[in-house]
PLY file of the C-alpha trace (Angstrom):
ply
format ascii 1.0
element vertex 268
property float x
property float y
property float z
element edge 267
property int vertex1
property int vertex2
end_header
31.32 -4.02 28.21
28.73 -2.53 30.55
26.38 -0.99 28.00
24.59 -2.20 24.89
26.32 -0.73 21.80
23.19 1.21 20.80
23.25 2.94 24.19
26.49 4.53 23.00
25.00 5.79 19.73
25.51 9.46 20.57
29.13 8.93 21.63
29.78 6.90 18.46
28.22 9.62 16.32
30.58 12.18 17.90
33.53 9.92 17.23
32.44 9.50 13.63
32.42 13.29 13.20
35.86 13.60 14.79
37.67 10.92 12.78
38.14 13.00 9.60
40.37 15.32 11.63
43.89 14.26 12.72
43.54 14.80 16.47
41.34 16.08 19.30
42.39 19.69 19.11
41.59 20.01 15.40
38.36 18.02 15.78
37.14 20.30 18.56
37.29 23.25 16.17
34.80 21.59 13.81
32.31 19.45 15.75
30.99 22.00 18.24
32.49 20.38 21.35
35.51 21.35 23.40
38.63 19.22 23.48
38.01 18.10 27.11
34.43 17.08 26.17
35.64 14.99 23.24
38.36 13.50 25.41
35.77 12.37 27.99
33.57 10.87 25.25
36.53 8.94 23.83
37.49 7.67 27.28
33.91 6.51 27.89
33.92 4.58 24.61
37.25 3.00 25.40
36.06 1.90 28.85
32.73 0.54 27.62
33.96 -1.15 24.42
37.37 -2.22 25.71
39.07 -0.75 22.64
41.96 1.67 22.29
40.56 4.57 20.26
43.20 7.21 20.83
46.94 6.60 20.66
48.35 8.82 23.40
52.01 7.86 23.01
52.94 10.93 21.00
54.27 13.82 23.09
52.79 16.56 20.93
49.48 15.25 19.57
47.64 12.00 20.11
46.10 10.38 17.05
43.38 7.89 16.18
44.11 4.17 16.24
43.21 1.68 13.48
40.54 0.35 15.87
38.93 3.79 15.95
38.69 3.87 12.17
37.22 0.36 11.98
34.74 1.18 14.75
33.44 4.29 12.99
33.23 2.43 9.68
31.00 -0.18 11.31
28.91 2.50 13.02
28.48 4.49 9.80
27.48 1.35 7.91
24.93 0.47 10.59
23.57 4.04 10.50
23.13 3.96 6.71
21.33 0.63 6.89
19.04 1.91 9.64
18.24 5.05 7.64
17.40 2.95 4.58
15.10 0.72 6.62
13.49 3.76 8.24
12.91 5.33 4.83
11.24 2.14 3.60
9.08 2.04 6.72
8.05 5.68 6.30
7.04 5.02 2.70
4.76 2.20 3.69
1.14 2.66 4.60
0.53 3.42 8.25
-1.56 0.25 8.24
-0.07 -3.22 8.45
-2.96 -4.41 6.28
-4.80 -2.81 3.37
-8.37 -4.07 3.09
-9.74 -4.04 -0.45
-13.34 -4.72 -1.44
-14.41 -5.25 -5.03
-17.32 -6.31 -7.18
-16.82 -9.83 -8.45
-16.68 -8.69 -12.06
-13.73 -6.44 -11.18
-11.68 -8.96 -9.21
-8.89 -9.06 -11.83
-8.54 -5.29 -11.53
-8.41 -5.50 -7.73
-5.76 -8.21 -7.99
-3.60 -5.97 -10.21
-3.75 -3.25 -7.55
-2.77 -5.76 -4.85
0.18 -6.93 -6.96
1.40 -3.35 -7.35
1.03 -2.68 -3.61
3.21 -5.71 -2.89
5.75 -4.83 -5.60
6.00 -1.24 -4.33
6.50 -2.47 -0.75
3.53 -0.35 0.31
2.28 -3.16 2.53
2.99 -6.80 3.26
-0.63 -7.74 3.95
-3.61 -7.24 1.64
-7.07 -8.54 2.41
-9.13 -8.79 -0.78
-12.82 -9.65 -0.56
-15.71 -9.69 -3.02
-19.05 -8.06 -2.20
-22.19 -7.07 -4.04
-22.76 -3.38 -4.70
-24.79 -2.63 -1.57
-22.42 -4.51 0.74
-19.43 -2.76 -0.79
-20.80 0.69 0.00
-21.95 -0.29 3.49
-18.61 -1.84 4.47
-16.64 1.12 3.14
-18.80 3.74 4.88
-18.55 1.71 8.10
-14.74 1.87 7.90
-14.33 -1.87 7.34
-12.58 -1.36 3.98
-9.70 0.91 3.02
-10.17 0.72 -0.74
-13.12 -0.24 -2.94
-13.59 -0.79 -6.67
-17.20 -0.06 -7.40
-19.72 1.08 -9.99
-21.48 3.36 -7.51
-20.16 6.88 -6.96
-19.65 7.20 -3.21
-18.50 10.81 -3.21
-15.42 12.72 -4.24
-15.55 15.40 -1.58
-15.82 13.10 1.38
-13.12 10.74 0.13
-10.21 12.62 -1.48
-8.66 9.39 -2.78
-11.15 9.06 -5.59
-10.68 8.10 -9.24
-12.78 7.01 -12.17
-10.67 4.31 -13.82
-12.84 3.10 -16.69
-16.22 1.82 -17.81
-18.11 -1.45 -17.85
-21.09 -2.63 -19.86
-23.73 -4.79 -18.19
-25.51 -6.64 -20.95
-28.12 -9.38 -20.86
-26.96 -12.86 -21.71
-28.95 -16.00 -22.12
-32.00 -16.71 -24.30
-34.83 -14.18 -24.33
-37.18 -17.13 -23.91
-35.53 -18.14 -20.62
-37.91 -19.17 -17.84
-35.46 -18.17 -15.08
-34.07 -14.67 -14.55
-30.86 -14.38 -12.50
-30.02 -11.14 -10.76
-27.84 -9.66 -8.03
-29.40 -8.22 -4.86
-28.51 -4.67 -5.93
-29.72 -4.69 -9.54
-32.31 -2.27 -10.88
-35.52 -4.22 -10.34
-37.64 -1.94 -12.55
-35.51 -2.79 -15.57
-35.15 -6.43 -14.68
-38.88 -6.97 -14.24
-39.38 -6.02 -17.89
-37.15 -8.97 -18.69
-38.96 -10.99 -16.06
-42.37 -10.40 -17.66
-41.82 -13.44 -19.86
-40.41 -15.56 -17.03
-41.95 -17.12 -13.98
-38.90 -17.64 -11.78
-36.17 -15.38 -10.42
-32.88 -16.54 -8.88
-31.12 -13.91 -6.75
-27.44 -14.36 -5.91
-24.56 -12.06 -5.05
-22.18 -14.46 -6.83
-21.39 -13.51 -10.42
-19.86 -16.94 -10.99
-23.09 -18.60 -9.89
-25.26 -16.34 -12.06
-23.03 -17.01 -15.04
-23.22 -20.75 -14.32
-27.02 -20.62 -14.46
-26.94 -18.70 -17.73
-24.49 -21.14 -19.34
-25.89 -24.40 -17.97
-29.59 -23.87 -17.29
-30.55 -21.43 -20.00
-31.28 -18.60 -17.56
-31.05 -14.93 -18.50
-29.28 -12.15 -16.63
-26.88 -9.25 -16.80
-23.16 -10.00 -17.00
-20.49 -7.27 -16.78
-17.98 -6.83 -19.58
-14.24 -6.43 -19.16
-13.29 -2.93 -18.07
-13.20 -0.42 -20.93
-10.86 2.54 -21.17
-13.24 4.85 -23.02
-16.94 5.47 -22.83
-18.75 3.54 -25.57
-22.27 3.03 -26.80
-23.97 0.27 -24.87
-26.14 -2.19 -26.84
-29.89 -1.81 -26.60
-31.08 -3.02 -23.20
-27.57 -2.97 -21.74
-26.24 -0.50 -19.20
-22.97 1.45 -19.28
-21.49 2.07 -15.85
-18.45 4.00 -14.72
-15.96 2.12 -12.56
-14.61 4.00 -9.54
-11.69 3.46 -7.23
-12.31 5.01 -3.80
-9.90 4.98 -0.86
-10.19 6.10 2.73
-8.05 8.76 4.36
-6.12 6.02 6.17
-4.21 5.13 3.01
-1.00 7.15 2.91
2.54 7.32 1.60
3.61 4.67 -0.93
0.20 2.96 -1.02
-1.52 6.25 -1.80
0.97 7.03 -4.58
0.47 3.59 -6.15
-3.32 3.93 -6.09
-3.27 7.46 -7.52
-0.95 6.32 -10.31
-2.71 3.04 -11.00
-3.36 2.36 -14.71
-5.99 -0.31 -15.20
-4.92 -0.84 -18.81
-1.16 -1.07 -18.39
0.09 -4.59 -18.96
0 1
1 2
2 3
3 4
4 5
5 6
6 7
7 8
8 9
9 10
10 11
11 12
12 13
13 14
14 15
15 16
16 17
17 18
18 19
19 20
20 21
21 22
22 23
23 24
24 25
25 26
26 27
27 28
28 29
29 30
30 31
31 32
32 33
33 34
34 35
35 36
36 37
37 38
38 39
39 40
40 41
41 42
42 43
43 44
44 45
45 46
46 47
47 48
48 49
49 50
50 51
51 52
52 53
53 54
54 55
55 56
56 57
57 58
58 59
59 60
60 61
61 62
62 63
63 64
64 65
65 66
66 67
67 68
68 69
69 70
70 71
71 72
72 73
73 74
74 75
75 76
76 77
77 78
78 79
79 80
80 81
81 82
82 83
83 84
84 85
85 86
86 87
87 88
88 89
89 90
90 91
91 92
92 93
93 94
94 95
95 96
96 97
97 98
98 99
99 100
100 101
101 102
102 103
103 104
104 105
105 106
106 107
107 108
108 109
109 110
110 111
111 112
112 113
113 114
114 115
115 116
116 117
117 118
118 119
119 120
120 121
121 122
122 123
123 124
124 125
125 126
126 127
127 128
128 129
129 130
130 131
131 132
132 133
133 134
134 135
135 136
136 137
137 138
138 139
139 140
140 141
141 142
142 143
143 144
144 145
145 146
146 147
147 148
148 149
149 150
150 151
151 152
152 153
153 154
154 155
155 156
156 157
157 158
158 159
159 160
160 161
161 162
162 163
163 164
164 165
165 166
166 167
167 168
168 169
169 170
170 171
171 172
172 173
173 174
174 175
175 176
176 177
177 178
178 179
179 180
180 181
181 182
182 183
183 184
184 185
185 186
186 187
187 188
188 189
189 190
190 191
191 192
192 193
193 194
194 195
195 196
196 197
197 198
198 199
199 200
200 201
201 202
202 203
203 204
204 205
205 206
206 207
207 208
208 209
209 210
210 211
211 212
212 213
213 214
214 215
215 216
216 217
217 218
218 219
219 220
220 221
221 222
222 223
223 224
224 225
225 226
226 227
227 228
228 229
229 230
230 231
231 232
232 233
233 234
234 235
235 236
236 237
237 238
238 239
239 240
240 241
241 242
242 243
243 244
244 245
245 246
246 247
247 248
248 249
249 250
250 251
251 252
252 253
253 254
254 255
255 256
256 257
257 258
258 259
259 260
260 261
261 262
262 263
263 264
264 265
265 266
266 267
């Protein structure tokens, strides 16, 4: 065989169209090629594949050999498999990796989205990182993230893949008599300093786990986000109710986009 089989794809596709018909003359009436053209294509396949495709022993009409039928069956099977793989590839994001950024208090939500992206074969590679609120916005606007879960509205018009997916309450925890206030770099300092009026020390950290550790182990005081809520509710006195947004860049397409648009944060 002088050629790779895929180099004969067009010739094999012609043969596949001809096989339902009993002979060359009938096939030529249906496939848009003349009988001499089909005859040359068949001869080329026979020479390249070293197979007898046409039985020419009959005086009146030649007919297809069993090898011809098996060959077209294999080719048709290969074509269907390729089309299925191509369809799956087209339904994946154009990116090999989807980069997700989230606030630490929303990491479970971000993980659910990643699980659905994997399950829907939208991507095989998700990078999931935790940032504070300011970093999240900066990285997304710089194009370093494809999807963010945030409590800051970045803008619906600029980013069409935009959804409000729930609410979160940020309430103070820890004793009111605490001598240490813990806060994130992006928190509202004017509100926090009211709390800080009875304290002398402030610990700033972008790690929610670390802030919670100080509250639970060192008697510090600080705001801790609640689990995501489906409906807007009345926040306790001194607490803050924030909307939770899911914002994606225009790079997210196809299956990944559909999964994100249909994502239900409260579906188990």
